[in-house]
Residue, then its C-alpha position, 0 to 999 in steps of 0.5 A: x411165260x416167265x416174269x424176271x424179278x428184281x430185288x430192292x430195298x423197300x425204301x426205294x419202292x415207288x408209291x403205288x407199286x406192290x412187291x413181295x417180301x424177299x428177306x432182310x438186309x444186313x442190319x441191327x438183328x434186334x430191329x430185324x427181329x421187330x420187323x418180323x414181329x410186326x408182321x414182315x415175312x418172306x412172300x407177304x405183299x407190300x405196297x408203298x401208300x405215301x410218304x411224309x411231307x416233310x423229308x418223306x418221312x415217315x413211309x406208309x406201307x400196306x403189309x397184306x391188309x395192315x397199314x404200317x408206318x416206318x422210318x427210311x432206315x427201318x424200311x431199308x432193312x426190308x428187301x422186296x421183289x417186284x416184276x420188271x413191269x412193276x419196276x416201271 
């Protein structure tokens, strides 16, 4: 059975859904380097845990076994893959 995967920006991931880091979008190379330093790497599992109550910021993610809070612009640089079943 083949699973079809969809690539989206991490800031659009729905709460409670998991995905795998697929890479990084176009943006500030220094910010992308910092995201890598924090631990974002291709193949890592992420889950959106919560959105802040004031404008949906910050976004709280579980990255492997660590909780990380990011601004929307930072999360938008991370591209993630989710299965079609997860996207629903």
